[in-house]
C-alpha positions as CSV (number, residue, x, y, z in Angstrom):
1,M,0.0,0.0,0.0
2,L,1.4,3.4,-0.9
3,K,1.3,6.3,1.5
4,K,2.3,9.9,1.1
5,I,4.3,11.5,3.9
6,T,6.7,14.4,4.3
7,S,10.4,14.0,4.2
8,S,10.7,14.9,7.9
9,E,8.5,11.8,8.7
10,L,10.9,9.4,7.0
11,V,12.9,7.0,9.1
12,L,15.2,4.1,8.4
13,G,13.4,0.9,7.4
14,M,10.8,2.6,5.2
15,Y,10.6,1.6,1.5
16,V,10.7,4.7,-0.6
17,E,8.5,4.1,-3.7
18,R,8.7,7.6,-5.2
19,L,10.1,11.0,-4.3
20,G,7.8,14.0,-4.8
21,R,9.6,15.6,-7.7
22,S,10.8,14.9,-11.2
23,W,12.8,11.7,-11.4
24,L,15.6,13.7,-13.1
25,D,15.9,16.0,-10.2
26,N,15.8,13.5,-7.3
27,P,19.2,12.8,-5.6
28,F,19.2,9.1,-6.4
29,W,19.8,6.9,-9.5
30,T,16.8,4.7,-8.8
31,R,13.3,5.8,-8.0
32,S,12.4,3.1,-5.4
33,F,14.6,1.6,-2.7
34,L,14.7,0.5,1.0
35,L,15.9,3.3,3.1
36,K,18.8,1.8,5.1
37,S,21.5,4.4,5.2
38,P,21.5,7.4,7.5
39,A,23.4,9.3,4.8
40,D,20.6,8.6,2.3
41,L,18.0,9.8,4.8
42,E,19.9,13.0,5.3
43,R,20.2,13.5,1.5
44,I,16.4,13.3,1.1
45,R,15.8,15.7,4.0
46,T,18.4,18.1,2.6
47,A,16.7,18.0,-0.8
48,R,13.6,19.7,0.9
49,L,11.0,17.5,-0.7
50,C,7.4,18.4,-0.1
51,E,6.2,14.8,-0.2
52,V,7.5,11.2,-0.4
53,W,5.6,8.1,-1.3
54,I,6.4,5.0,0.8
55,D,5.3,1.4,0.2
56,T,4.1,0.2,3.6
57,S,3.9,-3.4,2.4
58,R,7.7,-3.5,1.8
59,G,8.9,-1.5,4.7
60,L,7.9,0.3,7.9
61,A,4.6,2.1,8.0
62,Q,4.3,5.6,9.5
63,A,2.6,4.4,12.6
64,Q,5.4,1.9,13.3
65,A,8.0,4.5,12.7
66,A,6.5,7.2,15.1
67,P,8.6,6.4,18.2
68,A,11.8,6.5,16.2
69,C,11.1,10.0,15.1
70,A,9.6,11.4,18.4
71,S,12.6,13.6,18.9
72,S,12.1,15.3,15.5
73,A,10.3,18.6,15.0
74,A,6.6,18.6,14.7
75,V,5.4,17.0,11.5
76,A,2.2,17.2,9.4
77,P,-0.7,14.8,10.2
78,P,-0.5,11.4,8.6
79,A,-1.7,11.4,5.0
80,A,-4.4,9.0,3.9
81,D,-3.4,5.9,2.0
82,V,-3.7,6.6,-1.7
83,T,-2.3,5.5,-5.0
84,P,-0.7,8.4,-7.0
85,A,-2.3,9.3,-10.3
86,P,-0.3,9.1,-13.5
87,V,1.8,12.2,-14.2
88,A,1.0,13.9,-17.5
89,V,3.6,14.6,-20.1
90,A,5.9,17.3,-18.6
91,E,5.3,20.8,-19.9
92,A,8.2,22.4,-21.6
93,R,10.4,24.5,-19.4
94,P,11.6,28.1,-20.2
95,S,13.9,28.3,-23.2
96,L,17.6,27.9,-22.6
97,S,20.6,29.0,-24.6
98,R,22.0,26.3,-26.9
99,D,24.9,25.5,-24.6
100,E,22.5,25.2,-21.6
101,E,20.2,23.0,-23.7
102,V,23.1,20.7,-24.7
103,A,24.2,20.5,-21.1
104,H,20.7,19.7,-19.9
105,A,20.1,17.2,-22.6
106,R,23.4,15.4,-21.8
107,R,22.4,15.2,-18.2
108,V,19.0,13.7,-19.1
109,L,20.6,11.1,-21.3
110,E,23.2,10.1,-18.8
111,R,20.7,9.6,-16.0
112,S,18.2,7.9,-18.4
113,R,20.9,5.5,-19.6
114,E,21.7,4.4,-16.1
115,A,18.1,4.1,-15.1
116,V,17.3,2.0,-18.2
117,R,20.4,-0.1,-17.5
118,T,19.2,-0.8,-13.9
119,M,15.6,-1.4,-15.0
120,F,16.5,-3.8,-17.8
121,D,19.1,-5.6,-15.8
122,E,16.5,-6.3,-13.1
123,V,14.2,-7.6,-15.8
124,R,17.0,-9.9,-17.0
125,M,17.3,-11.3,-13.5
126,G,13.6,-12.0,-13.4
127,K,12.4,-9.1,-11.3
128,A,9.2,-7.2,-12.1
129,L,9.3,-4.1,-14.3
130,S,8.6,-0.8,-12.6
131,V,6.2,0.9,-15.0
132,G,5.9,3.9,-12.7
133,Q,9.7,4.6,-13.0
134,A,9.5,4.1,-16.7
135,Y,6.7,6.7,-17.0
136,E,8.8,9.2,-15.0
137,L,11.7,8.6,-17.4
138,V,9.4,9.3,-20.4
139,D,8.1,12.5,-18.9
140,D,11.6,13.9,-18.4
141,I,12.8,12.9,-21.9
142,A,9.6,14.3,-23.4
143,A,10.0,17.6,-21.6
144,T,13.5,18.0,-23.0
145,V,12.6,16.9,-26.5
146,L,9.5,19.1,-26.7
147,R,11.4,22.2,-25.6
148,G,14.9,21.6,-27.0
149,G,13.9,20.0,-30.3
150,S,16.7,18.3,-32.1
151,V,19.4,18.7,-29.3
152,L,18.5,15.6,-27.3
153,L,17.6,13.7,-30.5
154,G,21.1,14.4,-31.9
155,L,23.0,13.6,-28.7
156,A,21.1,10.3,-28.3
157,R,22.7,9.1,-31.5
158,L,26.1,9.1,-29.8
159,K,26.6,5.7,-28.3
160,T,29.3,3.2,-27.4
161,A,29.1,-0.5,-28.1
162,D,28.7,-1.4,-24.4
163,N,25.7,0.9,-23.8
164,Y,24.0,0.5,-27.2
165,T,21.0,-1.5,-26.0
166,Y,20.2,0.9,-23.2
167,M,20.8,4.1,-25.2
168,H,18.9,2.7,-28.1
169,S,15.8,2.5,-25.9
170,V,16.3,6.0,-24.7
171,A,16.8,7.3,-28.2
172,V,13.7,5.6,-29.6
173,C,11.7,7.0,-26.7
174,A,12.9,10.5,-27.6
175,L,12.2,10.0,-31.3
176,M,8.8,8.5,-30.7
177,T,7.9,11.5,-28.5
178,A,9.0,13.9,-31.2
179,L,7.2,12.0,-34.0
180,A,4.0,11.7,-32.0
181,A,3.9,15.4,-31.3
182,E,4.7,16.2,-34.9
183,A,1.9,13.9,-36.1
184,G,-0.6,15.9,-33.9
185,L,-1.4,13.2,-31.3
186,A,-2.9,14.2,-28.0
187,P,-0.6,14.6,-24.9
188,G,-1.7,11.2,-23.5
189,Q,-1.0,9.5,-26.8
190,V,2.4,11.2,-27.0
191,R,3.2,9.8,-23.6
192,S,2.0,6.3,-24.7
193,A,4.3,6.5,-27.7
194,G,7.2,7.5,-25.6
195,L,6.7,4.6,-23.2
196,A,6.4,2.3,-26.1
197,G,9.7,3.5,-27.5
198,L,11.4,3.1,-24.1
199,L,10.3,-0.5,-23.7
200,H,10.1,-1.7,-27.4
201,D,13.3,-3.7,-27.1
202,I,12.9,-5.0,-23.6
203,G,12.7,-8.5,-25.1
204,K,16.4,-8.3,-25.8
205,M,17.0,-9.0,-22.2
206,A,16.1,-12.6,-23.1
207,V,18.8,-12.7,-25.8
208,P,22.4,-13.6,-24.6
209,S,24.7,-10.6,-24.4
210,A,27.3,-12.4,-26.5
211,I,24.8,-12.5,-29.4
212,L,23.7,-8.9,-29.0
213,N,27.3,-7.7,-28.9
214,K,28.8,-10.1,-31.4
215,P,31.1,-8.1,-33.8
216,G,30.7,-10.5,-36.7
217,S,27.7,-11.9,-38.7
218,L,25.2,-14.1,-36.8
219,S,24.6,-17.7,-37.4
220,E,21.1,-18.8,-38.4
221,E,20.5,-20.0,-34.8
222,E,21.8,-16.7,-33.3
223,F,19.6,-14.7,-35.7
224,S,16.6,-16.7,-34.7
225,S,17.3,-15.8,-31.1
226,V,17.4,-12.1,-32.0
227,R,14.2,-12.4,-34.0
228,A,12.4,-13.8,-31.0
229,H,12.9,-10.6,-28.9
230,P,9.6,-8.9,-29.9
231,A,7.5,-11.9,-28.7
232,A,9.7,-12.3,-25.6
233,G,9.3,-8.6,-24.7
234,H,5.5,-8.9,-25.3
235,R,5.4,-11.8,-22.8
236,M,7.5,-9.8,-20.2
237,L,5.2,-6.8,-20.5
238,Q,2.0,-8.9,-20.2
239,E,3.3,-10.2,-16.9
240,V,3.4,-6.7,-15.5
241,G,-0.4,-6.6,-15.3
242,E,-2.2,-3.5,-16.4
243,I,0.0,-1.9,-19.1
244,D,-0.8,0.5,-21.9
245,P,-2.0,-1.6,-25.0
246,V,0.1,0.7,-27.2
247,V,3.3,-0.4,-25.4
248,L,2.4,-4.1,-26.0
249,D,1.6,-3.4,-29.6
250,V,4.8,-1.6,-30.4
251,C,6.9,-4.1,-28.5
252,R,5.5,-7.0,-30.5
253,H,5.2,-5.3,-34.0
254,H,8.0,-2.8,-34.4
255,H,9.8,-5.1,-36.9
256,E,6.7,-5.6,-39.1
257,K,6.8,-4.1,-42.6
258,L,4.0,-2.8,-44.8
259,D,4.7,-5.3,-47.5
260,G,4.4,-8.2,-45.1
261,S,8.1,-9.2,-45.0
262,G,8.6,-8.3,-41.4
263,Y,8.4,-10.4,-38.2
264,P,7.2,-12.0,-36.0
265,E,3.7,-12.3,-37.6
266,G,4.3,-11.0,-41.2
267,L,1.6,-8.4,-40.9
268,C,1.0,-6.1,-43.8
269,G,-0.7,-2.8,-44.6
270,E,-3.5,-1.8,-42.4
271,E,-2.9,-4.8,-40.1
272,I,0.0,-2.7,-38.6
273,S,-1.1,0.0,-36.2
274,V,0.0,3.6,-36.5
275,Y,2.0,3.3,-33.3
276,A,3.9,0.2,-34.6
277,R,4.6,2.0,-37.9
278,M,6.0,4.9,-35.9
279,G,8.1,2.5,-33.8
280,A,9.5,0.9,-37.0
281,I,10.7,4.3,-38.3
282,C,12.3,5.4,-35.1
283,D,13.9,2.0,-34.4
284,V,15.4,1.8,-37.9
285,Y,16.7,5.4,-37.9
286,D,18.5,5.1,-34.6
287,A,19.9,1.7,-35.5
288,I,21.4,2.7,-38.8
289,T,22.9,6.0,-37.5
290,S,24.5,4.4,-34.5
291,N,27.9,2.7,-34.3
292,R,27.5,-1.0,-33.7
293,P,29.9,-3.8,-32.9
294,Y,29.8,-4.9,-36.5
295,K,29.5,-1.6,-38.4
296,Q,29.9,2.2,-38.3
297,G,26.7,4.2,-38.2
298,W,25.6,6.1,-41.4
299,C,25.5,9.8,-41.6
300,P,22.1,11.1,-40.4
301,A,21.3,12.8,-43.7
302,E,22.4,9.7,-45.7
303,S,20.3,7.6,-43.4
304,L,17.1,9.6,-44.1
305,R,17.9,9.4,-47.9
306,R,18.1,5.6,-47.7
307,M,15.0,5.3,-45.6
308,A,13.1,7.4,-48.1
309,A,13.7,4.6,-50.6
310,W,12.0,2.2,-48.2
311,R,8.7,4.1,-48.1
312,G,5.7,2.2,-49.1
313,G,7.3,-1.2,-48.9
314,H,8.8,-1.1,-45.4
315,L,7.9,2.2,-43.9
316,D,4.8,4.4,-43.8
317,A,5.3,7.3,-46.2
318,Q,3.1,9.9,-44.4
319,L,4.7,9.2,-41.0
320,F,8.2,9.3,-42.5
321,A,7.4,12.8,-43.9
322,A,6.5,13.9,-40.4
323,F,9.7,12.2,-39.1
324,V,11.8,14.2,-41.5
325,K,10.1,17.4,-40.3
326,C,11.2,16.5,-36.7
327,L,14.9,16.1,-37.7
328,G,15.3,18.2,-40.7
329,I,16.6,17.2,-44.1
330,Y,20.1,17.7,-42.6
331,P,19.8,16.4,-39.1
332,Q,22.0,17.6,-36.3
333,G,25.6,16.4,-36.7
334,T,25.5,16.1,-40.5
335,L,28.8,17.1,-42.1
336,V,28.1,19.4,-45.1
337,R,30.1,21.3,-47.7
338,L,29.2,24.9,-48.2
339,R,29.3,27.1,-51.3
340,S,32.3,29.0,-49.8
341,E,34.4,25.8,-50.0
342,R,34.2,25.2,-46.2
343,L,33.1,22.2,-44.2
344,A,30.6,22.6,-41.4
345,V,28.4,20.5,-39.1
346,V,24.7,21.1,-38.7
347,V,23.9,22.3,-35.2
348,G,20.2,22.9,-35.4
349,Q,17.1,23.9,-37.3
350,T,15.4,27.3,-37.1
351,P,11.7,26.7,-36.3
352,G,9.5,27.8,-39.2
353,K,12.4,28.1,-41.6
354,P,13.0,25.8,-44.7
355,L,14.4,22.4,-43.8
356,T,17.2,23.0,-46.3
357,L,18.5,26.0,-44.4
358,P,19.7,24.8,-40.9
359,T,22.2,26.5,-38.7
360,V,25.7,25.2,-39.3
361,R,29.0,25.5,-37.5
362,V,31.9,26.1,-39.9
363,F,35.2,24.6,-38.8
364,F,37.3,23.6,-41.9
365,S,38.7,25.4,-44.9
366,I,38.9,23.2,-48.0
367,R,41.1,25.6,-49.9
368,A,43.6,25.8,-47.0
369,G,43.2,22.2,-46.0
370,T,43.1,23.0,-42.3
371,C,40.7,23.6,-39.4
372,I,39.6,27.1,-38.7
373,A,38.0,28.9,-35.7
374,P,34.4,27.5,-35.5
375,T,31.7,30.0,-36.5
376,D,28.0,29.5,-36.5
377,I,26.0,30.5,-39.6
378,D,22.2,30.6,-39.8
379,L,21.6,29.7,-43.4
380,A,18.0,30.9,-43.1
381,A,19.0,34.5,-42.2
382,P,17.8,37.0,-44.8
383,A,21.2,38.3,-45.7
384,C,23.0,34.9,-45.7
385,L,24.4,33.9,-49.1
386,E,25.9,30.6,-47.9
387,R,24.2,27.4,-49.1
388,I,24.8,23.7,-48.6
389,I,26.3,22.1,-51.7
390,S,26.5,18.5,-50.5
391,T,26.8,16.2,-47.5
392,E,30.3,14.8,-46.9
393,S,32.0,11.9,-45.3
394,A,34.3,12.7,-42.4
395,A,36.4,9.6,-43.2
396,Q,37.1,10.9,-46.8
397,W,38.4,14.1,-45.3
398,R,40.3,12.3,-42.6
399,L,38.6,14.2,-39.9
400,Q,38.4,12.8,-36.4
401,D,35.6,13.3,-33.9
402,V,33.6,15.7,-36.0
403,D,30.7,15.3,-33.5
404,R,32.6,17.4,-31.0
405,Y,32.0,20.5,-33.0
406,W,28.3,20.4,-32.4
407,A,28.0,18.1,-29.3
408,G,30.9,19.5,-27.3
409,E,33.9,17.8,-25.7
410,A,32.0,16.7,-22.7
411,A,29.5,14.7,-24.8
412,M,32.3,13.0,-26.6
413,A,34.1,12.1,-23.4
């Protein structure tokens, strides 16, 4: 049974189910835990939380704890037992400068990655999934995406081989949120889409890590194991109990294709829901733009170009058009060649401006063959004469760590 109390009423032995603030801003990596450490108790009280939810079935109840806190200052009357209502998708916070937005997005991603790692590892060990914690993650990711646009979407593409599975889930959650909002879905539907993105690959916890991280091609048996993950994830989520049907649908069907060549059921056309079609687009984009143990990720703009060729057969054309509007024709991090014979990376899209005219950061002179002081240029500015001539390959120009020019050194580290 859940009970709401104040932080001053907390004592050791209580089971903290939820702190009364955004998951991102709480002082712990996990949302729920048994309060055993005096240091943790002090951290919660120092954080000046207005309310804390405890689970009286897993730890001390308030009545049991009263003698232990008799020496404390007067506290509010005991709150009635009540189950907290779902939190709506977080509203966008006030606008930040680009550097502040990058720093905030990086913080969201770092904490989200660790939370997903913990959540998925617990599922791998047979523990029940905490849907409440997952929803809080979605709300924080959604708030950042809906305010900062492409910043978090771009940073989520930067992954290492050892955290790919976890970061892929975070990235698809962010992409699903952005796509659902662009498609005009209601806030509750946007939230459902985000949760579906976060949990779409949870079935991979049933696949051996050696197979998921194998650098070479998979054997037929190994590939069959991977192809079983949608059905495995669907079973895991069904065991949770009451869970959003959208989440179940996307988990099971995000690898279906419009022409019927997908799996696990070979659905085609209208048999595939809108949400599952969205999941397929977001899953594919993040997969092909990310570095994997067996291949380097494709350039974001090149990835969109290739995905455009899969419209109608594999991907929904109308939803793909909305997806491109989210990212831009030249997504953040794309290396481009300018009319002035300089190289630049795309750092963002100006809202309401043509998708062909993003803001870029110039950093390399082709004529001089050397790096130059980075300078930002808004190609959509009225007096700007610069234009993008082509997308380029960093490898062909022998450029290292190009992403640092838009993501910053901290993100690369």
